[in-house]
N, C-alpha and C positions, 0 to 999 in steps of 0.2 A: 365444651363438654355438654353432653345431653343432660336433661333434667333427670332421666332415669339413671344415668351414670353417676350423677351427683348424689342421688338418693342412695344408691347402692354403696357408694363410698361412705356416706354419712352413717348408714346402718352398720357397716363394718367398723367404723371408728367408734360408734356408740357401744357395740358389742365388745370391742377391744378394751375400751376404757372401763366398762362394767366389770370385765374379767380382772383387769388390773386392780380395780377398787376392791373386789372381793379377795384377791390374793394378798394385797398389801394392807388392807384395812384403811386405805386412804379415802377421803371423801371424794366422790366422783366429780363434784363441782371444782375441787382443787385440781384434780387431774385434767379436767377439761380446760381450765384456764392455762395450765402449764403447756398443754398440747397446742392450744391456740397461739401462745407466745412463741413456741418453737417454730411453727410453720410460717410465721409472718416474715 
């Protein structure tokens, strides 16, 4: 995957997690850790 593609995916993931954090009131670091665990 190109660096540009990875960056775009990262931005989308960050935006998604930020949205979920706002919607659920969950800490974004917690969501990030859970996401990383799921994709391994």
